[in-house]
C-alpha positions, 0 to 999 in steps of 0.5 A: 500500500505504501509503495502504491501511494509513493508511486501515485505521488510520483505520477501526480508530480510528473503529470503536473510538471508536464502540464506546466511545461505544456502551458508555458510552451502554449503561452510562448506560442501565443505570444509569438503569434501575437508578435507576428500579427502586431509587427507584420499584420500576418496571422499564423496559427498556434501550431505554426508558432509552436513548430517554429519554437520547437525547431529552434529548440531542437536544431539550435541553428540560425541562418543569417536572414533569421536573426530578427525572427530568432530574437522574437522567438526567444522573446516569446519564450523567455520574456527577456531584456536586451543587453546592452540597452539603447540607453547605454549608447553614446554616453558615459556608463555608470556602474549604478546604471548597469547594476540597476538595469541587470538586477532591478527586476526578474527579467531574463537577459539576452546578449550577443556573446563572444566565448572566452572560456569554460571552467569546471570546479567540483562538478559545477560548470561555468561558461564565460562570455564577453559582451559589448557595453556599447554597440559602437565599441566594436573592439570591445574595449569596455567589457562585460564579462558574463560568468554563467553557471550551467550543466555540461548538457547545456554547453555540450555543443559548445564544447564539442564544436567551439567557434573558430578563433579570430585574431585579437585585432579583429575586435568583438566577435558575435558568436552566440545568442545567450539567454541568462538570469543575472544575480550579481555584478562587480566592476574590476579595474585593471592597471598596466605599467609603461615608460614614457620614453622608448629607451625605458630609462625613465620611471614607470607609471601605473595607469588605469587600463580597461574597465570590466564588469564581472557579471554572475548568473545562470545560463538559460539557453545558448544558440550559435549566432549565424555566420 
């Protein structure tokens, strides 16, 4: 009898979990249908929207002409905010503004990232990606360094099929669409030493080099950016 009750509870939990997942998928399909209708005037069915979401989920493959569509599909699925936002463009960026934007609400964050590293400590994987703070800064001199916890399964495709390495002088590379949830942020200032004279006989000076934001969070989804 006790075993029967335990099995019944397990089955109920599985049913509730599957029902929640179905409801979330249906709501995402509805949101995408409405987005298409409002932006293009075209009417698509829930089944068509569901099929497009499932294709993106299963294939994780985006063609060059599908960037806007992909961002809309992800928007319907995850209700994200884009990083960096428009208000960061063309002006000084203060840490309080970056922190407020990333942490003031429960929204997920979408950014276009460049892979930096993958680490594992005591079974906990972390994928590290760089993002631009300002879209005009194509060299990536002002860095947002995302450290996102994840499972190996989440990043298996990145591990087995990493992006091609580019020369440092080629600047910031768009390699992945990344959806994540942010928990913390801190600013790190690095310093470098140099001599004023070419002979290096003068005294060395220490200068403030690059400002970098170390951003901590959890990876939700990562999809290769089209080439």
